[in-house]
PABA-936874 format. One record per residue (C-alpha): x, y, z. Coordinates in steps of 0.001 Angstrom, whole numbers. Each point is the difference from the previous one (the first is absolute). Layout:
! residues N
ATOM      east     north        up
ATOM         X         Y         Z
...
***
This chain:
! residues 233
ATOM      east     north        up
ATOM    148585     28045    -71399
ATOM     -3371      -837     -1532
ATOM       545     -2774     -2567
ATOM     -3367       409     -1696
ATOM     -1649       832     -2302
ATOM      2241     -1016     -2886
ATOM      -120      -163     -3768
ATOM     -2919     -2422      -126
ATOM     -2134      2395      2049
ATOM      1071      2898     -2205
ATOM      -997     -1943     -3123
ATOM     -3453      -724      1428
ATOM      -365      3646      1037
ATOM       945      1164     -3500
ATOM     -2620     -2342     -1424
ATOM     -2683      1302      2352
ATOM       885      3601      -891
ATOM      -264      -902     -3681
ATOM     -3455     -1433       656
ATOM     -1044      3148      1879
ATOM      1156      2216     -2877
ATOM     -1802     -2197     -2510
ATOM     -3206       336      2016
ATOM       551      3771        80
ATOM       178       168     -3799
ATOM     -3102     -2173      -271
ATOM     -1802      2450      2289
ATOM       927      2861     -2326
ATOM     -1372     -1974     -2956
ATOM     -3275     -1355      1364
ATOM     -3235      1945      -325
ATOM      1206      2247     -2803
ATOM     -1953       129     -3228
ATOM      3081        61     -2213
ATOM      1130     -3334      1500
ATOM     -3408     -1684       -72
ATOM      1294     -2673     -2378
ATOM      2364     -1345      2681
ATOM     -2246       591      3030
ATOM      -831     -3656       626
ATOM      3598     -1045      -506
ATOM      1155      2618      2514
ATOM     -2554     -1145      2587
ATOM      1233     -3582      -268
ATOM      3624      1163        25
ATOM      -501      2029      3187
ATOM     -1450     -2976      1852
ATOM      2918     -2218     -1009
ATOM      2713      2550       708
ATOM     -1390       691      3470
ATOM        89     -3731       718
ATOM      3626      -136     -1128
ATOM       852      3039      2087
ATOM     -1354     -1659      3130
ATOM      1880     -3199      -783
ATOM      3309      1779      -545
ATOM      -431      1921      3248
ATOM      -476     -3298      1824
ATOM      3143     -1352     -1686
ATOM      2050      2778      1613
ATOM      -704     -1504      3410
ATOM       291     -3544     -1298
ATOM      3495       756     -1274
ATOM       971      1210      3481
ATOM     -1300     -3259      1458
ATOM      1985     -1994     -2570
ATOM      3160      1950       820
ATOM      -459      -619      3710
ATOM      -339     -3718      -618
ATOM      3277       -68     -1938
ATOM      1783      1938      2748
ATOM     -1460     -2273      2686
ATOM      1289     -3042     -1849
ATOM      3463      1533      -387
ATOM       152       637      3743
ATOM      -772     -3603       919
ATOM      2818     -1867      1785
ATOM      2335     -2118     -2106
ATOM      2354     -1619      2449
ATOM     -1160     -3612      -363
ATOM      -907     -1995     -3087
ATOM     -3650       -82      1070
ATOM       -14      3765       388
ATOM      1634       462     -3382
ATOM     -2614     -2192     -1693
ATOM     -2862      1814      1735
ATOM      1483      3391      -880
ATOM       487      -965     -3646
ATOM     -3548     -1334      -278
ATOM     -1538      3143      1491
ATOM      2218      2251     -2112
ATOM      -868     -1735     -3267
ATOM     -3694       185       815
ATOM       306      3708       855
ATOM      1984       813     -3149
ATOM     -2560     -1698     -2234
ATOM     -2814      1861      1736
ATOM      1866      3304      -412
ATOM       499      -660     -3706
ATOM     -3656      -922      -429
ATOM     -1145      3200      1707
ATOM      2092      2232     -2237
ATOM     -1068     -2007     -3027
ATOM     -3611       678       952
ATOM       874      3693       181
ATOM      1364      -198     -3543
ATOM     -3119     -1800     -1220
ATOM     -2323      2636      1417
ATOM      2198      2876     -1162
ATOM       -48     -1336     -3578
ATOM     -3794       103        67
ATOM       102      3577      1281
ATOM      2439       900     -2766
ATOM     -2339     -1384     -2643
ATOM     -2911      2000      1409
ATOM      2139      3130       219
ATOM       905      -511     -3650
ATOM     -3709        19      -839
ATOM      -386      3389      1690
ATOM      2969      1329     -1971
ATOM     -1741     -1023     -3211
ATOM     -3671       630       859
ATOM      -132      2181      3104
ATOM      -396      3756       214
ATOM      2973      1391     -1989
ATOM       289      2854      2495
ATOM      1174     -2630      2490
ATOM      2284     -1951     -2331
ATOM      3054      1003      2042
ATOM     -1641     -1460      3121
ATOM      -741     -3183     -1914
ATOM      3610         1     -1171
ATOM      1321       220      3545
ATOM     -2267     -2927       879
ATOM      1587     -2012     -2818
ATOM      3492       887      1198
ATOM      -783      -862      3620
ATOM     -1641     -3295      -923
ATOM      2910      -975     -2226
ATOM      2448       811      2778
ATOM     -2096     -2068      2393
ATOM       255     -3015     -2305
ATOM      3738       461      -464
ATOM       632       515      3705
ATOM     -2051     -3024       965
ATOM      1712     -2147     -2639
ATOM      3429      1007      1267
ATOM     -1042      -951      3531
ATOM     -1208     -3367     -1266
ATOM      3368      -530     -1653
ATOM      2020       779      3122
ATOM     -2025     -2521      2008
ATOM       397     -2657     -2671
ATOM      3789       116       333
ATOM      -356     -1567      3468
ATOM     -2747     -2538      -726
ATOM      1260     -3560      -440
ATOM     -3042     -1566     -1681
ATOM       849       370     -3687
ATOM     -3553      -736     -1129
ATOM     -1357      2808      2149
ATOM      2717      2341     -1243
ATOM      -742      -800     -3629
ATOM     -3744       461       458
ATOM       262      3345      1809
ATOM      2710      1344     -2284
ATOM     -1962      -900     -3119
ATOM     -3076      1790      1345
ATOM      2020      3082       956
ATOM      1491       192     -3489
ATOM     -3440      -339     -1541
ATOM     -1315      2867      2139
ATOM      2937      2216      -970
ATOM      -693      -687     -3651
ATOM     -3695       854       440
ATOM       896      3203      1838
ATOM      2428      1195     -2648
ATOM     -2425      -734     -2816
ATOM     -2823      1861      1743
ATOM      2199      3013       779
ATOM      1461        44     -3503
ATOM     -3487        34     -1520
ATOM      -695      3407      1568
ATOM      2800      1926     -1719
ATOM     -1540      1181     -3256
ATOM     -3496       467      1424
ATOM      1137      2021      3013
ATOM      2206      2281     -2072
ATOM     -2877       679     -2409
ATOM     -2588       615      2731
ATOM      2263      2237      2096
ATOM      1500      1833     -2995
ATOM      3423      -534      1577
ATOM      2570     -2815       -52
ATOM      -861     -2289      2899
ATOM      1716     -3368       170
ATOM      -836     -2916      2243
ATOM      2699     -2547      -764
ATOM      2877      -434      2464
ATOM      3022      2302       -23
ATOM      1732     -2811     -1820
ATOM     -1967     -1764     -2745
ATOM     -2261     -2736      1411
ATOM      2083     -2786     -1482
ATOM      3100      1246      1895
ATOM     -1749        76      3379
ATOM     -1661     -3327      -708
ATOM      3317     -1528     -1037
ATOM      1650      1190      3231
ATOM     -2653     -1940      1916
ATOM       497     -3035     -2194
ATOM      3782       151       138
ATOM      1113      1793      3208
ATOM      3638     -1032      -384
ATOM      2591      2330     -1482
ATOM      -821       902     -3646
ATOM      1659     -1992     -2730
ATOM      -644      -444     -3745
ATOM     -2210     -3027       660
ATOM     -2190      2007      2350
ATOM      -386      2772     -2539
ATOM      -962     -2536     -2654
ATOM     -2633     -1411      2334
ATOM     -1175      3526       788
ATOM      -422       719     -3687
ATOM     -2100     -3140      -353
ATOM     -2190      1141      2881
ATOM      -249      3458     -1586
ATOM     -1265     -1455     -3262
ATOM     -2531     -2109      1872
ATOM     -1348      2642      2422
ATOM       134      3364     -1775
ATOM     -2571       641     -2722
***
């Protein structure tokens, strides 16, 4: 059975598709007299989103490489103490690399999401649904990448590395939810229909699940409410 690609690859692919859709909306906006006021902004946006698209496509393959390194480490012999030490060292190095790759996917996907949000607000309104799908894909890419970071962190022993990567992943989730949330009123007005770009659950619920993955309890909900007040306008 083919063990790859996995969720990290899928997150990077979703991000690259979001970038492609964003570029598509930009193409439907550029060169039109009615959108002359945003022409220069769209030109700059297209250049940046194409760069991000290429980067996310490269991260698909990089995630496969990271996965292979983890699997290679897991398959190392562990019969003697020396073998166990060598296996543990290689595995920790591979897990950190895997987490860093998916974190980079999240970082690039957040930037795509922000650019997609611009096209929702300023792009050709005839393509607002395409821009909306780009927002949804980019947000899912960030979430998927963040979840993959989290699963790798559970096996990493260096607490400083864990804290650093987890903090960055949480920050990226917060940025993603804010950017997606900002599209709601504008997209509904421009499309003349109710389009919503926040998660199926409110952002603070999804964010709280990442912060507190253990079984829900009153303390977790209190913390989630605090996050909600901090992250949702």
